[in-house]
Structures are given as C-alpha cells and as structure tokens.
C-alpha positions as CSV (number, residue, x, y, z in Angstrom):
1,M,158.6,151.8,178.0
2,M,162.4,151.8,177.6
3,S,164.3,148.7,178.4
4,S,166.6,148.9,181.3
5,N,169.4,147.2,179.2
6,Y,170.1,150.4,177.1
7,T,171.6,153.7,178.3
8,A,171.5,157.1,176.6
9,I,174.3,158.0,174.1
10,D,176.1,161.3,174.5
11,N,176.3,162.6,170.9
12,E,179.1,165.1,171.7
13,N,181.5,162.3,172.6
14,V,181.2,160.5,169.2
15,S,184.4,160.7,167.2
16,G,184.9,157.8,164.9
17,S,183.5,155.1,167.2
18,V,180.2,154.0,168.6
19,P,180.1,154.2,172.4
20,A,179.5,150.9,174.1
21,V,176.1,150.4,175.6
22,A,175.3,148.1,178.5
23,D,176.3,144.9,176.9
24,P,174.1,142.0,177.5
25,P,175.8,138.8,178.0
26,G,177.2,137.4,174.7
27,Q,177.5,140.7,172.9
28,V,180.8,142.4,171.8
29,A,181.2,146.2,171.2
30,V,182.0,147.1,167.6
31,K,184.6,149.8,167.0
32,F,185.1,151.6,163.6
33,T,188.4,153.1,162.6
34,E,188.6,156.5,160.9
35,S,188.2,156.3,157.1
36,N,189.4,158.6,154.4
37,L,186.5,157.9,152.1
38,Q,185.1,161.3,152.7
39,T,187.8,162.8,150.4
40,F,187.8,161.9,146.7
41,P,190.2,161.1,145.2
42,P,192.2,159.8,148.2
43,S,195.1,162.0,149.1
44,S,197.5,159.1,149.4
45,S,198.4,156.6,146.6
46,Q,198.1,153.0,147.0
47,G,199.7,150.4,144.8
48,K,200.3,151.6,141.2
49,I,197.2,153.9,141.2
50,S,198.1,157.3,142.3
51,G,195.9,160.4,142.9
52,A,197.0,161.8,139.5
53,S,195.0,161.0,136.4
54,G,198.0,159.5,134.5
55,P,198.3,155.8,133.7
56,P,200.6,153.5,135.6
57,R,204.3,153.8,134.8
58,D,204.6,150.3,133.4
59,A,201.4,150.5,131.4
60,D,201.5,150.5,127.6
61,D,200.3,154.0,126.5
62,T,200.6,153.4,122.8
63,F,196.9,154.3,122.1
64,S,197.0,157.3,124.4
65,K,199.4,159.1,122.1
66,P,198.1,161.4,119.3
67,V,197.6,159.8,116.0
68,S,199.1,162.7,114.1
69,G,202.5,161.7,115.3
70,S,203.5,165.2,116.5
71,D,206.2,163.6,118.7
72,E,207.8,162.0,115.7
73,P,210.6,163.9,113.9
74,Q,209.5,165.6,110.7
75,Q,211.0,164.4,107.4
76,S,213.3,166.9,105.7
77,G,215.5,167.0,102.6
78,W,215.2,164.3,100.0
79,F,213.3,162.0,102.3
80,R,210.3,164.4,102.3
81,S,209.9,163.6,98.5
82,F,208.8,160.1,99.4
83,T,205.9,161.3,101.6
84,I,202.3,162.0,100.7
85,A,202.4,165.4,102.5
86,A,205.0,166.6,100.0
87,Y,202.6,166.3,97.1
88,Q,199.3,167.3,98.8
89,P,199.6,171.0,98.0
90,Y,199.7,170.2,94.2
91,F,196.2,168.5,94.5
92,D,194.6,171.3,96.5
93,V,192.5,172.8,93.7
94,D,188.8,173.3,93.2
95,T,186.7,172.2,90.3
96,S,186.4,175.8,89.2
97,D,190.2,176.1,89.1
98,V,190.6,173.0,86.9
99,L,187.8,174.1,84.5
100,E,189.3,177.6,84.2
101,R,192.7,176.1,83.3
102,I,191.2,173.7,80.8
103,K,189.4,176.7,79.2
104,D,192.8,178.5,79.0
105,S,194.3,175.5,77.2
106,L,191.7,175.7,74.5
107,F,192.5,179.4,73.8
108,P,196.3,179.0,73.3
109,F,197.0,182.5,71.9
110,A,196.5,184.2,75.2
111,G,199.7,182.9,76.6
112,S,198.8,183.8,80.2
113,F,198.5,180.3,81.6
114,S,201.9,180.3,83.2
115,E,201.3,183.6,84.9
116,K,197.9,182.4,86.3
117,T,199.4,179.1,87.7
118,A,202.7,180.4,88.8
119,S,201.7,180.6,92.5
120,N,199.5,177.5,92.5
121,P,200.5,174.8,89.9
122,D,198.6,171.6,90.3
123,L,199.0,168.0,89.3
124,Y,195.4,167.0,89.8
125,G,194.2,168.2,86.4
126,P,197.2,166.7,84.4
127,F,196.7,163.4,86.1
128,W,193.1,163.0,85.2
129,I,193.6,164.4,81.7
130,C,196.2,161.8,81.0
131,S,194.0,159.1,82.5
132,T,191.1,160.1,80.4
133,L,193.3,160.1,77.3
134,V,194.5,156.6,78.0
135,F,190.9,155.4,78.3
136,V,189.6,157.3,75.2
137,A,192.6,156.3,73.0
138,A,192.5,152.6,74.0
139,S,188.7,152.5,73.4
140,I,188.7,154.3,70.1
141,G,191.8,152.3,68.9
142,T,190.0,149.1,69.7
143,F,186.9,150.2,68.0
144,F,188.8,151.0,64.8
145,T,190.5,147.6,64.7
146,Y,187.1,145.9,65.3
147,I,185.5,147.8,62.4
148,T,188.5,147.0,60.2
149,H,188.3,143.3,60.9
150,K,184.6,143.2,60.3
151,L,184.8,145.0,57.0
152,Q,187.4,142.5,55.8
153,N,185.5,139.5,57.3
154,K,188.4,138.6,59.6
155,E,188.3,137.2,63.1
156,W,188.8,139.9,65.8
157,N,190.3,139.6,69.2
158,Y,190.8,142.3,71.8
159,D,194.3,143.7,72.0
160,I,195.4,144.8,75.4
161,N,198.4,146.5,73.9
162,F,196.2,149.6,73.2
163,V,195.9,150.2,76.9
164,T,199.6,149.7,77.8
165,W,200.8,151.7,74.7
166,S,198.4,154.6,75.4
167,A,199.4,154.7,79.1
168,G,203.1,154.6,78.3
169,L,202.7,157.3,75.6
170,F,200.6,159.9,77.6
171,Y,202.0,159.3,81.1
172,G,205.6,159.1,79.7
173,Y,205.3,162.1,77.5
174,S,203.7,164.3,80.2
175,T,206.5,163.4,82.6
176,I,209.7,162.8,80.6
177,V,209.4,165.9,78.3
178,P,208.9,168.4,81.1
179,L,211.7,166.8,83.1
180,C,214.1,167.1,80.1
181,L,213.0,170.7,79.5
182,F,213.6,171.5,83.2
183,L,217.2,170.3,82.9
184,V,217.7,172.2,79.6
185,L,216.3,175.5,81.1
186,K,218.5,175.0,84.1
187,Y,221.5,174.6,81.9
188,F,220.8,177.8,80.0
189,S,220.3,179.7,83.3
190,A,216.6,180.2,82.8
191,P,215.3,177.7,85.4
192,S,211.6,177.0,85.8
193,G,209.7,175.0,88.4
194,L,209.4,171.3,87.5
195,V,205.8,171.2,88.9
196,Q,204.9,174.2,86.8
197,L,206.2,172.5,83.6
198,L,204.3,169.3,84.5
199,C,201.2,171.4,85.0
200,L,201.6,173.2,81.6
201,Y,202.2,170.0,79.6
202,G,199.4,168.1,81.3
203,Y,196.8,170.7,80.4
204,S,198.2,171.1,76.9
205,L,197.1,167.5,76.2
206,F,193.4,168.2,76.9
207,V,192.7,169.3,73.4
208,F,193.5,165.7,72.2
209,I,190.5,164.4,74.1
210,P,187.9,166.0,71.8
211,A,190.2,165.4,68.8
212,L,190.2,161.6,69.5
213,C,186.4,161.6,69.7
214,L,186.2,163.5,66.4
215,S,188.5,161.0,64.8
216,L,185.6,158.5,64.7
217,V,184.5,160.4,61.5
218,P,185.0,157.8,58.7
219,W,186.6,160.3,56.3
220,E,190.4,160.2,56.1
221,I,190.8,163.9,55.3
222,V,188.7,164.9,58.4
223,R,190.9,162.8,60.7
224,W,194.0,164.4,59.3
225,V,192.6,167.9,59.7
226,V,191.5,167.1,63.3
227,A,194.9,165.7,64.2
228,G,196.6,168.7,62.7
229,V,194.5,171.3,64.4
230,A,194.8,169.6,67.8
231,G,198.5,169.3,67.4
232,F,198.8,173.0,66.4
233,M,196.7,174.2,69.3
234,S,198.6,172.1,71.8
235,A,202.0,173.2,70.5
236,T,201.0,176.9,70.4
237,F,199.8,176.7,73.9
238,V,203.1,175.4,75.3
239,A,205.3,177.5,73.1
240,L,203.6,180.8,73.8
241,N,203.5,180.2,77.6
242,L,207.2,179.5,77.6
243,K,208.2,182.2,75.2
244,H,208.6,185.1,77.7
245,H,210.4,182.9,80.1
246,L,212.8,181.5,77.6
247,S,213.7,184.9,76.3
248,S,216.1,185.2,79.2
249,A,218.1,182.3,77.9
250,G,219.8,184.4,75.3
251,E,219.7,184.0,71.5
252,R,219.0,180.3,71.8
253,W,215.5,180.8,73.1
254,F,214.0,180.7,69.6
255,F,215.5,177.2,68.9
256,I,214.2,175.9,72.2
257,V,210.7,177.2,71.5
258,A,210.8,175.7,68.0
259,A,211.8,172.3,69.4
260,I,209.0,172.4,71.9
261,F,206.5,173.3,69.1
262,L,207.7,170.5,66.8
263,L,207.7,168.0,69.6
264,Q,204.0,168.6,70.3
265,L,203.2,168.3,66.6
266,A,205.1,165.0,66.6
267,L,202.8,163.7,69.3
268,A,199.7,164.5,67.2
269,L,201.3,162.7,64.3
270,V,202.0,159.6,66.3
271,L,198.4,159.5,67.6
272,R,197.1,159.9,64.0
273,V,199.3,157.2,62.5
274,Y,199.2,154.6,65.2
275,L,195.7,154.8,66.6
276,F,193.5,155.9,63.7
277,N,194.8,153.9,60.8
278,L,192.0,151.7,59.4
279,T,194.4,149.4,57.5
280,V,195.5,146.3,59.3
C-alpha cells in the first residue's frame, strides 16, 4: 500500500533538480545545481591548472627538459676541442680494427698503414699501447734492479721512478714527436693530419712490447739484438708510411725521412741502456 504522503514524479520534467514531493512537516526540499563533471577534462580552467597538459607557468620545469641539452648552443671553434664529443670519433673502432692495425705495424715493409687509416685514424690503440708499455717497462726495469741487488747481496727498495720515467717517455714521445712533425710538414707545404700522425706513431711502438719481454733473457748480446731489431722495425714502419707523403715536400724529403728513422732508433737505444742495464 502506498503512503498518502508521497506523490508520483514526472520523469519528463527532471532537468538538474529533484522535484519536491509532499513535504512532511520538518523536511526541506534539496536542489542540485548543474555540474560539469560529465565532461573530462573540464572545459574551463580553474586556478593555475588549465585544461592543457602543460605545467603551471610558475613551476620549475628543469627536470622536464631533455637531458641531451638540445636547447643549449653547440660549441664551435676552439671551444669544441675541450669537449668529449670532439674526441669520440677517434675512439670509435672495433677490436678487429685494432688487431688489424697492430698486425700491419709488425710487417713494416708493406707501407700501407697510412692509406688504410687515412679515413678513420684512431687514438684508442695508441693510448692502450703506450699504457701497456708503461706497465711492462716499469715491471721489467724493477725486476732487473731486484735481481742485480740480490746478486750483489745488497738491500733492495722499490723505485717508483721507473713508473714516472716510463710514462713520461712513452706518452711524451708519442705526443711531442708527432706534433713537431706536424709543424715541420706544414712548414714544407706537405701537411698531414695530426691525429693520423699520432695514430701512426702510437702503433709503431707496439713492437717494443714483445721486445721488452724478450729482454728478460740473461745474455747481453741477445738483449742488444732484440733492441736493435725492434728499433729497426719501428723506424722502418714510420719512415715507409711517410715516404710517399713526404715526397711532395721537395728535395728535403729524404732528410726528413732519415731524421724520423734515426729518432726511432734512438728510442730503442734509450730503452736498452736505461731499463735493461744490469749494472747498478
């Protein structure tokens, strides 16, 4: 049975409000205003949050910017030389490329190393070759001094100068000599790329790694032969790879090649005299 206090509601007349019914005493009619919650996102903006997806105008959007710094101006000129990106292409080589170039340095009479590396010279191989030479030379030099002191019944102490001297010798030689040669070639109007010269001289030092290991042989004549052969191979490798390029420098090209050859032999002589002399 329906209560007499309620009346029927006409559904067609409902538009945002609930029609009042017969109100009993003490009851108040509730009226709802129209809401815009049926649309998402709201069409109008309220406060600092707008319908767009962007952050507030006064918000710090530092972390929303791309990390790559594409909005920052690119370095150019001399300033680019102080960025990592400037040297990244010279370390973009595979293991097979480095091994192939090392093999070419052990066969110096081919003289084709400069042609193979003209389009893609690297500094990765020269850096690790010099680093390995520093470690091997310091270790073997220390070993020789240890044996010498023990044979003479003298007290032995580790000498850190072997590390600093080896680092200065190999890193300095593989950097200063190509730089000087670069300036000389530029003066004689036969310029060559500085990175290509650094690459050539860096790989030319690889032959000294097995030579240093073979210098552990206790016979003096063997050590002299090993040092001479290593120096001759290294000097020939550099001279023959620069011969065709230096021929455009005129009649003086022969003297430049001879100076390069003798300088490599001098490096082998310094290694032989300083590091592998058993006398203290």
